N, C-alpha and C positions, 0 to 999 in steps of 0.2 A: 444432467448438469452440464453446463457449458465449460469448455476448457479454460476460458479466461476467468470464470468465476472461481474455479479450483485454484488457479495460479494466484489470483487476488487473495483468496482465503489463506493459502500457504504463506503468502507474503506478510499479511497482517499477523498471522500466528507466529511467524519467525521473529518479527520485531516485538510483538507483545512479550514473548518468552525472553528475548534478549534484554528487555527492560524489566524483567521480573514482575510483570503484571498478570493478574488473573483475568479470566473472561468476565467475571462478575465485576471487577473493578473498572474495566474498560466499558462495559455495558452501563454501569452506573453513571459514568462521566458523560455518556451519550444519551442517557435517559431512555434506554431500551432494556429489554430483559436479557439475561444471560443466554437464554435459548435463541434469541434473535442474533446475538453476537456469534454464538456457535454456528448458526446457519450460514453466516458470512464466512467463517473460517473453513467450513467444510465444503463450501461452494454451492450450497443449496439455493442461496439467495444472492442476486446481483446487487450492486451498490450504485446509487445515484451519484452524480458529481458532487452534490452537497454533502452526502455521507462520506465520500472519499476525503473531502477537505476536513470534515469533522474528525474522522478517524486519524488523519495525519496529525491533527492537533493533539489528540489523546496520546498517540504514540510518539509524538515529538519528532516526526520525520517530515521531510519535504514531500508535498503531495505528488510531485513528479514520480517518486518511487512507486506510489500506489497506482498512479495513472499508467505507468509503464507495465503494470501487471496485465493490462489488456492487450499489449503488443507482445504476444508470447514468442514470436520468432525473431525479434530484434536482438542482435548480439549485445548492444549496449544495455538494453533493458534486462537481459538475462544477467549481465554483470551487476546491475543495480540490485536485482532481487536477491542475489547470493552474497552481496557485500555486507560487511559490518558497517556501523554508522560512519566511522572515519573513512572507510573505503568508498562508501557511496557518495560522500561529500566530494572526495577527490574525483570520482568518475563523473559526477555532475559538472564539475569545472572543466573536464576534458571532453565532454560529449558534444561533438559538433552537430549531431543530428537532433539535439533537443534544444528548443528555443523557449525561454521563459520570458513572457511579457505580461506585466500587470496581473500576476497570479494565475494567468492562463498558460498552460503548457501546450505547445504545438509539437507534434511528433512529425518530423519531415520524412 
């Protein structure tokens, strides 16, 4: 397993639990199996950019939070992954190294 897959998995698991959703409920919304969702959460499977955007819609979080999962050593990204919903919205507003343009996030 790659480090960033595990961090990504931990991130989606944290937000899923914070929103009191089951793996089955999330998988159903994405039209995948619970086993596939579980593979993402434990880091066995990586996610495409399309899937990242789909998961962000299911979890009702900004996609930049999930994209930051792949930048394991970035201080701002670490803050985003550990933040609550309100905290991560505040961090996004204050993060000078994250630029959002037309739904594409660029990490400087």
